[in-house]
N, C-alpha and C positions, 0 to 999 in steps of 0.2 A: 691380440688374437688374431684379428681381420688379416694383419699383414703375414703373419705366419699363414694363413689359408690360402692369401695371394702367391706368397711363394709356392708354397706346394702345390699348387695348379700348375705352376710355371717350371717346376720342377717335373712333375708327372709330363706335359707335355714335351719338354725338351727329350727326357729318356724315350716317350713314343712316338719321336720325330725323328730319330737314329735309323738308320739301316741296320740290318741286320751284322754284324761281324764275320758270322760263321754258319754251319749249317746245324748250330746246336752241338748237342753232345756226338752227335754222329762225324762232327768234324775233328774229332779227338784222336782219331784212330788213324790213319794213312796222310791227311792233307792238313796236319798239324803246322806245316810249314807256311800254308797258306792263310791260317788264323792268327797268326803272330807277326807275319811279316808285312801285314795291310798297311797303308798308312789313311788317316782319315785327309780325304780331301774337300775343296769347298765346303758345302754345308755342312755334310758331317766334321766337322773338324771345329765351324762355329758351335753346331750344337754340343760336340762332345766338353767346349770351354764353357758355353752357359751351363751345360748341367753341373759341372764342379764349380762354377760360383754359387749356384742357387743352392746346390746339396750343401756347402761351409756355409751358405748366409740363413739355410732354413737350421743347420745344428745350431746353429749361435742365439739367432731368434727363439727356439725351441729352450734353451739354456737359461736364456735370459727369463723369459716367460716362466720358467720352472722356478727360479731364484726369485722373481717377484710374489710368486702366490705362497710361497713358504715363511 
């Protein structure tokens, strides 16, 4: 469970470290082409990959813990 907590903290940090991709719900109106056409570069691309990896790792560890406690 300690490993699960550590992975969760890293996952939260990687999500909070990313830049906002749009102006929220207001960006869905006229500026939709800028919302979906922007490519992540540099640190944002790294944080996006780290987020995906740790999200999958968190899900797997949580499922394993749930199976072990039953």
